[in-house]
LOROVEX-490643 format. One line per 3 residues: number of its first residue (from 1); for each residue x, y, z of N, C-alpha, C. Coordinates in steps of 0.2 Angstrom, whole numbers. Layout:
! residues N
NUM) X Y Z X Y Z X Y Z  ...
END
This chain:
! residues 490
1) 480 174 560 487 176 560 489 179 554  494 184 554 495 188 549 501 185 544  499 184 538 504 181 534 510 185 532
4) 516 183 533 522 187 531 524 185 524  526 191 521 528 190 514 536 192 513  539 187 510 546 189 509 548 191 502
7) 551 197 502 552 200 495 557 195 491  555 194 485 560 190 481 567 193 480  571 188 480 578 190 479 579 194 473
10) 583 199 472 584 202 466 588 197 461  587 198 455 591 194 450 599 195 451  602 189 450 609 190 450 612 194 444
13) 618 197 444 620 201 439 627 199 437  628 200 430 635 198 428 637 202 422  644 203 422 647 206 416 651 201 412
16) 650 202 405 654 198 401 658 203 397  665 202 397 669 206 394 672 203 387  669 206 382 671 203 375 665 201 372
19) 663 204 366 657 202 362 659 198 356  664 194 356 665 189 351 660 183 352  660 178 348 655 173 349 655 169 355
22) 661 169 358 662 166 365 658 170 370  659 176 370 656 181 375 649 181 374  647 181 368 639 182 367 636 175 368
25) 639 169 367 636 163 369 636 163 377  641 165 381 640 166 388 635 170 390  634 176 387 628 180 389 622 177 388
28) 621 174 382 615 171 380 613 166 385  618 162 388 616 157 393 615 159 399  618 165 401 617 168 408 610 171 408
31) 608 174 403 601 177 403 595 172 403  597 166 401 592 161 401 590 159 408  594 161 413 593 159 420 589 165 424
34) 588 170 420 584 176 423 589 181 425  596 180 424 601 185 427 600 192 423  603 197 426 605 203 422 612 203 420
37) 613 205 413 619 204 410 621 210 406  627 212 407 630 218 403 636 215 399  636 216 393 642 214 389 646 221 387
40) 652 220 388 657 226 386 661 224 381  662 228 376 666 226 370 670 232 368  677 231 368 681 237 367 681 240 360
43) 679 236 355 679 238 348 672 241 346  672 244 340 665 247 338 661 242 335  662 235 335 658 230 332 658 224 336
46) 653 220 336 653 213 339 655 208 334  656 202 337 657 196 332 664 193 332  669 197 334 676 195 334 678 192 328
49) 681 186 327 683 184 321 678 181 316  672 182 318 666 181 313 664 188 310  665 189 304 663 195 301 660 195 294
52) 653 197 294 650 196 287 652 202 283  652 202 277 653 207 272 650 206 266  653 210 261 650 209 254 656 211 249
55) 655 208 243 660 210 238 656 210 231  657 215 227 653 216 221 646 214 222  643 216 228 636 215 229 634 209 232
58) 638 204 232 637 197 235 639 197 242  635 194 247 636 193 254 641 188 254  646 189 258 652 184 260 654 184 267
61) 658 179 269 661 180 275 668 183 274  670 187 279 677 190 279 681 187 284  678 183 288 682 179 293 680 172 292
64) 680 168 298 678 161 298 672 160 294  671 154 290 666 154 285 662 147 286  664 143 291 661 136 292 661 134 299
67) 656 130 300 655 127 307 656 120 307  660 117 312 661 110 312 655 107 315  651 104 311 644 102 313 644 95 318
70) 650 92 317 651 86 321 651 87 329  653 93 330 653 96 337 647 100 337  642 99 342 635 102 341 634 109 343
73) 638 112 347 636 118 351 635 124 346  639 125 341 637 131 336 631 130 332  630 124 329 624 123 326 618 123 330
76) 618 121 336 613 121 341 611 129 342  616 133 344 615 140 345 612 143 339  614 142 333 611 145 327 604 143 327
79) 602 137 328 595 135 328 591 139 333  594 140 339 591 143 345 589 150 344  594 154 340 593 161 339 589 162 332
82) 586 157 329 582 158 323 585 157 316  591 154 316 595 153 310 594 146 307  590 142 310 590 135 308 588 134 301
85) 584 138 298 582 137 291 587 140 286  592 143 289 598 146 285 604 142 285  604 136 289 610 132 289 611 128 283
88) 617 128 280 618 125 274 624 120 274  623 114 271 629 110 270 633 112 264  640 111 264 644 113 258 641 110 252
91) 641 113 246 639 110 240 644 105 238  651 106 240 656 101 238 661 101 244  663 95 246 668 94 251 675 92 248
94) 676 91 242 682 88 239 687 94 239  693 93 241 698 98 241 705 95 238  710 100 237 716 98 234 722 100 238
97) 727 98 236 734 101 238 738 103 232  740 109 233 745 112 228 752 110 230  754 105 227 761 103 229 765 99 224
100) 771 100 224 775 97 218 773 99 212  771 105 211 770 108 204 763 107 202  758 104 205 751 103 203 746 102 208
103) 740 103 206 734 102 211 733 95 211  733 92 217 733 85 218 727 83 223  723 78 222 717 77 226 719 76 233
106) 716 79 238 717 78 245 716 71 247  722 68 249 721 61 251 715 59 256  713 53 256 708 51 261 711 46 265
109) 708 44 271 710 39 275 716 42 280  715 48 282 720 50 287 717 54 292  721 55 298 718 59 303 723 65 304
112) 720 71 302 724 77 302 731 76 298  730 73 293 736 72 289 740 66 290  739 62 296 743 56 298 739 50 295
115) 743 47 290 739 42 286 738 35 290  734 31 287 733 24 290 738 19 286  740 21 280 745 17 276 748 22 271
118) 753 20 268 756 23 263 752 24 257  747 19 256 743 19 250 739 25 249  737 28 255 733 34 255 736 40 252
121) 743 40 252 747 46 250 750 45 243  748 41 239 752 39 233 753 45 228  748 49 228 749 55 223 752 61 226
124) 754 61 233 756 67 236 764 66 238  766 61 240 773 60 242 777 57 237  783 58 237 788 55 233 789 48 234
127) 792 44 229 793 37 231 797 35 237  802 40 239 805 39 245 801 40 251  797 46 250 792 47 256 787 41 257
130) 785 38 252 780 33 253 784 27 256  790 26 254 794 20 257 795 21 265  796 28 266 797 29 273 791 28 278
133) 785 30 275 778 28 278 777 21 279  779 17 274 777 10 274 782 6 278  788 9 280 793 6 284 792 7 292
136) 786 10 293 785 11 301 785 4 304  782 -1 301 782 -7 304 789 -10 306  794 -7 303 801 -10 305 803 -6 311
139) 800 -1 313 802 3 319 800 -1 325  804 0 331 801 -2 337 794 0 339  790 -4 342 784 -2 344 783 5 348
142) 778 8 347 777 15 350 778 14 358  782 18 360 783 18 368 779 24 371  774 23 375 770 29 378 775 34 381
145) 781 32 383 786 37 386 788 42 381  788 40 374 790 45 369 785 50 368  779 49 370 773 54 369 774 58 376
148) 775 55 381 776 59 388 769 62 389  769 68 392 763 72 394 761 75 388  765 76 383 763 80 377 769 80 372
151) 768 81 366 773 81 361 771 85 355  776 88 351 774 91 345 771 87 340  766 89 336 763 84 331 769 83 326
154) 772 88 323 777 87 318 783 82 320  785 84 326 791 80 328 789 73 329  784 71 332 782 64 333 780 60 327
157) 776 64 322 774 60 316 781 59 312  785 64 311 791 64 307 795 58 310  796 57 316 800 52 319 797 45 317
160) 791 44 316 788 38 315 787 37 307  785 42 304 783 42 297 787 46 292  792 50 294 796 54 290 794 61 289
163) 798 65 288 797 72 287 792 74 281  793 70 276 789 72 270 781 72 271  779 67 275 772 67 277 770 73 281
166) 774 75 285 773 81 289 773 87 285  778 88 281 779 94 277 773 95 271  771 89 269 767 90 263 759 89 264
169) 758 86 270 751 85 272 749 87 279  752 85 284 751 87 291 751 95 292  757 98 289 758 105 290 753 109 287
172) 751 108 280 745 112 278 739 111 281  737 105 283 731 104 287 731 108 293  736 107 297 736 111 304 736 118 302
175) 740 120 297 740 127 296 734 130 294  729 126 291 723 129 289 718 130 295  720 127 301 716 128 307 720 133 312
178) 726 133 313 730 137 317 734 142 314  735 142 308 740 147 305 747 146 309  749 139 311 754 138 315 759 133 312
181) 764 131 316 770 127 314 769 120 317  768 115 312 767 108 315 772 106 319  778 108 319 783 106 323 783 109 330
184) 779 114 331 778 117 338 771 115 341  766 113 337 759 112 339 758 106 343  755 106 348 754 101 353 749 95 350
187) 752 89 350 748 84 348 742 82 353  743 83 359 738 82 364 732 87 363  734 93 362 728 98 361 725 99 354
190) 729 98 349 727 99 342 723 92 340  726 86 341 723 80 339 723 75 345  718 77 349 718 73 356 716 66 355
193) 712 64 350 710 57 349 716 53 346  721 56 342 727 53 340 732 52 346  732 57 350 737 57 355 735 51 360
196) 729 50 361 726 45 366 727 38 362  725 37 356 726 31 352 733 29 352  738 33 351 745 31 350 748 28 356
199) 745 30 362 748 27 368 746 20 369  741 17 365 739 10 366 740 6 360  743 8 355 744 5 349 752 4 347
202) 754 -1 344 761 -2 342 764 2 337  759 5 333 762 10 328 757 15 327  759 21 324 755 27 323 750 25 318
205) 752 22 313 747 20 307 741 15 310  743 11 315 738 7 318 733 11 322  736 16 326 732 21 329 727 24 325
208) 729 26 319 724 30 314 719 25 312  721 19 311 716 14 308 711 12 314  713 12 320 708 11 326 703 17 326
211) 706 23 325 701 29 325 696 28 319  699 26 314 694 26 308 689 20 309  691 15 312 687 9 314 681 11 318
214) 683 15 323 678 17 328 673 22 324  676 26 320 671 31 316 666 27 312  669 22 309 665 18 304 660 14 308
217) 661 12 314 656 8 318 651 12 321  652 19 322 647 23 325 647 30 321  645 29 314 645 35 310 641 41 313
220) 644 47 312 640 52 315 635 54 309  629 56 311 624 58 305 625 65 303  623 66 297 623 73 294 630 75 292
223) 631 81 289 637 83 286 642 85 292  649 85 290 654 86 294 654 94 296  653 98 291 653 105 291 646 108 289
226) 645 114 292 639 118 290 641 125 289  637 128 285 638 136 284 631 139 285  631 145 285 625 149 286 623 153 280
229) 618 153 277 616 157 271 616 165 274  620 168 270 622 175 272 628 176 276  631 170 278 638 170 281 638 168 288
232) 643 164 290 643 163 297 644 169 301  646 174 298 647 181 302 640 183 304  634 181 302 628 183 304 626 180 311
235) 630 174 313 628 171 319 629 175 325  634 179 326 635 183 332 630 189 332  628 191 326 623 196 326 616 194 328
238) 614 188 326 608 185 328 608 183 336  614 181 338 615 180 346 614 186 349  617 192 347 617 198 350 609 201 350
241) 606 200 345 599 201 345 595 197 350  596 191 351 593 187 356 595 189 363  601 191 364 603 194 370 599 200 372
244) 599 205 368 595 211 369 588 209 370  585 205 366 578 203 367 576 200 374  582 197 377 581 194 384 582 199 389
247) 584 205 387 585 211 392 592 212 393  597 209 390 604 210 391 606 217 387  611 220 390 614 226 387 621 225 384
250) 622 227 378 628 226 375 631 233 373  637 235 376 640 241 375 646 241 371  646 243 365 652 243 361 656 249 362
253) 662 249 360 667 254 361 668 256 368  668 251 372 668 252 380 673 246 382  680 248 382 684 243 384 685 243 392
256) 685 237 395 685 237 402 692 239 404  693 243 409 699 245 412 702 242 418  697 239 422 699 237 428 694 231 431
259) 697 227 435 693 221 438 696 220 444  691 221 450 694 220 456 688 216 461  691 213 465 686 209 470 684 215 475
262) 677 215 477 675 219 482 675 216 489  675 220 494 675 217 501 670 212 502  664 213 499 658 208 500 659 202 496
265) 664 201 492 665 195 488 662 196 481  660 201 479 657 202 472 663 205 468  661 207 462 667 210 457 665 216 455
268) 670 221 454 669 228 452 673 228 445  669 230 440 671 230 433 671 238 432  677 241 430 677 248 428 679 249 420
271) 676 254 418 677 256 411 677 264 411  678 267 406 678 274 406 671 276 407  670 280 412 663 283 414 659 277 416
274) 661 272 419 657 266 420 660 262 426  656 260 431 658 256 436 652 251 438  653 245 438 648 240 439 650 235 444
277) 646 234 450 647 229 455 642 223 453  645 217 452 641 212 449 643 205 453  639 200 452 640 194 456 645 189 452
280) 646 191 446 651 186 442 653 190 436  659 188 433 662 190 427 665 185 423  663 185 416 666 181 411 671 185 407
283) 677 183 407 682 186 402 682 182 396  680 185 391 680 182 384 684 186 379  690 187 381 694 192 377 701 188 376
286) 705 191 371 712 188 370 716 187 376  721 183 376 725 182 382 728 188 385  731 192 381 735 198 383 730 203 387
289) 724 203 384 719 208 388 717 205 394  716 198 394 714 195 401 720 195 406  726 195 403 732 196 408 732 202 411
292) 730 208 407 730 214 410 725 215 415  719 213 414 713 213 419 714 209 425  718 204 424 719 199 430 725 201 434
295) 729 206 432 735 207 435 735 208 443  730 211 445 729 213 452 726 207 456  721 204 454 718 199 458 721 192 457
298) 724 190 451 726 184 449 733 184 446  738 187 449 745 188 445 748 182 442  747 176 446 750 170 443 746 168 437
301) 740 169 436 736 167 430 738 172 425  739 179 427 741 184 422 747 182 419  752 180 423 759 178 420 758 173 415
304) 754 168 416 753 162 412 750 165 405  745 169 406 742 172 400 746 176 396  751 179 398 756 183 395 760 179 390
307) 761 173 391 765 168 387 761 166 381  755 167 380 751 164 375 753 168 368  755 164 363 757 168 357 751 167 352
310) 751 172 347 746 173 342 749 173 335  746 171 330 748 172 323 743 177 320  746 180 315 742 185 311 742 182 304
313) 736 184 301 735 182 294 731 187 290  730 186 284 726 190 280 722 186 275  716 188 274 711 185 270 710 189 264
316) 711 187 258 710 191 252 704 188 248  699 192 247 693 190 244 693 193 237  692 189 232 692 191 225 685 189 222
319) 682 193 218 676 192 214 678 192 206  676 187 203 677 187 195 670 186 192  670 188 185 664 187 181 665 179 179
322) 660 176 181 660 168 180 662 167 172  659 171 168 660 169 161 668 169 159  672 173 163 679 173 162 683 169 165
325) 680 164 169 684 160 174 682 152 173  687 148 173 686 141 173 690 138 179  687 137 184 690 134 190 690 127 190
328) 696 123 193 695 116 194 689 115 199  687 108 199 681 107 203 684 107 210  679 107 215 681 106 222 680 113 226
331) 681 112 232 680 118 237 687 122 237  692 120 235 698 124 235 704 120 236  710 123 239 716 119 240 720 122 245
334) 724 118 248 729 119 253 736 120 250  741 123 253 747 124 250 753 123 256  756 117 255 762 116 260 767 121 260
337) 769 124 265 774 129 265 781 127 262  782 120 262 788 118 259 789 119 252  783 121 249 783 122 242 785 129 240
340) 785 134 245 788 140 244 783 145 241  777 144 241 772 149 238 770 154 243  767 160 241 765 165 246 758 163 249
343) 753 161 245 747 160 248 747 153 252  743 152 257 743 146 261 737 142 260  732 145 257 726 141 256 722 145 251
346) 717 142 248 712 145 244 706 142 244  700 145 245 693 143 245 690 145 239  687 141 235 682 143 229 675 143 232
349) 674 149 235 668 150 239 662 149 236  662 151 229 655 151 226 654 143 224  659 139 224 658 132 222 657 128 229
352) 660 131 234 659 127 241 652 129 244  649 135 243 643 137 246 638 139 241  633 135 240 628 136 235 624 143 236
355) 624 146 242 620 152 243 625 158 240  631 157 240 635 163 237 634 163 230  634 157 227 633 157 220 626 160 218
358) 621 158 222 615 161 221 614 168 222  619 171 226 618 179 227 619 182 220  623 180 215 624 183 209 627 177 204
361) 623 174 200 625 168 196 630 170 191  631 176 190 636 178 185 643 180 189  643 179 195 649 181 199 652 175 202
364) 659 174 203 662 169 206 667 172 211  666 169 217 670 172 223 676 167 225  682 169 226 687 165 228 691 169 234
367) 693 165 239 697 168 244 704 164 245  709 168 247 715 165 248 717 168 255  722 164 258 725 167 265 732 167 264
370) 735 172 268 742 173 268 744 174 275  750 171 277 753 172 284 752 167 289  757 165 293 756 160 298 761 161 303
373) 761 158 309 765 160 314 772 158 312  777 163 313 784 162 311 785 164 304  780 165 300 781 166 293 776 172 291
376) 777 178 294 772 183 293 775 189 289  781 188 286 784 194 283 779 197 277  776 192 274 771 194 268 766 199 270
379) 764 199 277 759 203 279 761 210 279  767 212 278 770 219 278 768 222 271  766 218 266 764 220 260 758 224 261
382) 757 229 256 751 233 256 745 229 253  739 231 253 733 227 251 734 226 243  736 230 240 737 229 232 742 224 231
385) 747 224 235 752 218 234 750 212 236  746 211 241 743 205 243 738 202 238  734 207 235 730 205 229 734 202 223
388) 739 206 222 743 204 216 747 197 217  749 196 223 753 189 224 748 184 224  742 185 227 736 180 227 734 178 220
391) 734 183 215 732 182 208 737 178 205  744 180 207 749 176 204 749 169 205  748 167 212 748 160 214 742 157 212
394) 736 160 211 730 157 209 731 155 201  735 159 198 736 158 191 740 152 190  745 151 194 750 146 194 747 139 196
397) 742 140 201 739 134 204 733 131 200  729 136 198 722 134 196 721 137 189  726 140 186 725 143 179 720 149 179
400) 720 152 185 715 158 185 719 164 184  718 167 178 722 172 175 717 178 174  711 178 175 706 183 173 707 189 178
403) 705 195 177 706 201 181 700 201 186  700 201 192 694 202 197 691 208 196  684 208 196 680 214 196 680 218 203
406) 682 214 208 682 217 215 687 213 219  690 216 224 694 213 229 694 216 236  695 212 241 695 215 248 700 211 252
409) 704 215 256 709 212 260 707 213 267  706 208 271 704 208 278 710 205 282  713 209 287 719 208 291 716 206 298
412) 719 200 300 717 198 307 724 197 310  726 203 313 732 204 317 731 200 324  736 196 325 736 192 331 729 189 332
415) 727 186 327 720 183 326 719 176 329  725 172 328 724 165 330 729 163 336  726 161 341 731 158 347 734 152 345
418) 740 151 347 744 145 346 744 140 352  744 134 350 743 128 355 750 124 355  755 127 358 762 123 358 761 118 362
421) 767 114 362 767 108 367 766 111 374  762 107 378 761 109 385 755 114 386  752 115 380 746 120 380 741 118 386
424) 739 111 385 734 109 390 736 110 397  742 109 399 745 110 406 745 118 408  746 122 403 746 129 404 739 131 406
427) 734 129 402 727 131 403 725 128 410  727 122 411 725 119 418 728 124 424  734 126 423 737 130 428 733 137 429
430) 731 140 423 727 146 423 721 145 427  717 139 425 711 138 428 711 136 435  717 133 437 718 131 444 718 138 449
433) 722 142 446 723 149 450 716 153 450  712 152 445 706 156 445 701 153 449  702 146 450 697 143 454 696 145 461
436) 701 149 463 702 152 470 698 158 470  695 160 464 691 167 464 684 165 461  679 163 466 673 162 463 670 167 460
439) 665 165 455 662 170 451 666 173 445  671 170 443 676 172 438 677 167 433  677 168 427 679 162 422 681 165 415
442) 685 161 412 688 163 406 685 159 400  685 162 394 683 157 388 686 161 382  686 157 377 689 160 370 693 155 367
445) 695 157 361 699 152 357 706 150 360  708 154 364 715 153 367 715 147 372  710 144 374 709 139 379 707 132 377
448) 701 131 374 698 125 373 697 123 366  700 126 361 699 125 354 698 131 350  700 132 344 700 138 340 694 138 336
451) 690 132 335 684 132 330 678 135 334  673 137 329 668 141 332 664 137 337  662 130 336 659 126 341 663 126 348
454) 669 126 347 673 125 354 672 132 357  672 138 354 671 144 357 665 145 360  659 143 356 653 143 359 652 138 365
457) 655 132 365 655 128 371 659 131 377  664 134 375 668 137 381 664 143 384  661 147 380 657 152 383 651 149 387
460) 648 144 385 643 141 389 645 138 395  651 135 395 654 132 401 656 138 406  659 143 403 661 149 408 654 152 411
463) 649 152 408 643 154 411 640 150 416  641 143 415 639 138 420 644 139 426  650 141 425 655 141 431 653 147 435
466) 652 153 432 651 159 436 644 158 440  639 154 437 633 153 440 634 148 446  640 145 447 641 141 452 638 134 451
469) 639 132 444 637 125 442 642 122 438  648 121 441 654 118 438 653 111 435  648 107 438 647 100 436 645 100 429
472) 642 105 426 640 105 419 645 107 415  651 109 417 656 111 413 662 106 410  662 101 414 668 96 412 668 94 405
475) 662 92 403 661 89 396 662 94 391  661 100 392 662 105 387 670 107 386  674 106 392 681 108 392 686 103 392
478) 684 97 392 689 91 393 692 89 387  689 90 381 692 87 375 690 91 369  695 96 368 693 101 362 693 97 356
481) 688 98 352 688 95 345 690 100 340  695 99 337 698 103 332 695 102 325  695 108 321 692 107 314 697 103 310
484) 693 100 305 697 96 300 696 100 293  694 106 294 693 110 288 699 111 283  698 111 277 704 111 272 704 118 270
487) 706 123 274 707 130 271 707 135 277  706 141 275 706 146 280 699 148 282  695 143 284 688 144 286 686 143 293
490) 685 137 295 683 136 302 689 137 307
END
């Protein structure tokens, strides 16, 4: 009898639109299954908000500069693409608040600024503010109905503990993550563990103590944060190299112009001088771009995506001769908006990251950030003015009066998506509408968390979804873990 041979099925094909870390993580995961993958990026570079650079000859990050290591996806990806031996813990994790006219040690014993007791805030709040926190026990017990389906962090914390704890601690910590307004940011999306604990405890401070008790009972190994020697901005470059090594194609300066379902149930992606029919598409782009591409096939999802707001900010990187500078100890400081200063945070990069100090032992690098949602007027200043106001505030806060030998201003226009009250429900509605379109998935900072690990995890989950393996995605998208970083880094 003659043996019959069946030709093997051709590999499945996918397009990933967007070459930030979310899209590159999705492409990397898809290629591991043997698929064919093309990545389209509108700009002339890859990496999104992760951007390596240099100042005065020293390598630095000009975007995000740390990874939340307690969430594993980003660190694991770094190891997988050959950066494991360059992962570095911070040289120091102590930080300060510049408030009430002085640099004050960052309080301990809080969850995103929400304290376990008034004692933790003795050096930050006024006597009246401390009394207000201590008086929570006199309030009626927490009613889950007050939390509802979601509530603003600032509104709820102020109702229980007073406005001062929000204005001087919660606001600068949340601002360091979202460049947003604590009185608009969702408690459920930004601090999900506190939202859940508050529903089952009689007071907000008791909920914080329970979170701390659980953390102490099951301490996570290793550092909270990690950096990468040479900069976190080298991570997307390494992932891109791995994508190409696996046969993936990355096209820069190639914005997708159209996305349509084909009669045979596949997807047609068009760009200038390009049309690709593929089995699935991952959209790893900002919400407005996703809305435009989905307007024909998923108008309901597109309408929801159009409502996502973004904050703009600028990072000012300054290099000094170490012999001319005497910085306070620690990794930097946060600035409560209520104090009326221009900069929102500063990172003493050479003190935080040993590898930066090693680049040039005679050099000291400092970063500041300017701008947040609803308070972006300072971003209209030119670069020279932003450097000047940063120097002025650094002088007032830290006594840093030396003239820098070099400066760089990096503007992130519409760089950080906002998570207002109801954000989780909006994301759920978007995904519910897209579930009717097999082979299509969204990922990125606008959905499941703004930190690098959340973006990596979201990209991996999107890859699993278009591969038809949704059972693997729930744990990646169900509980965003936000950064607790003290500054304009993670």
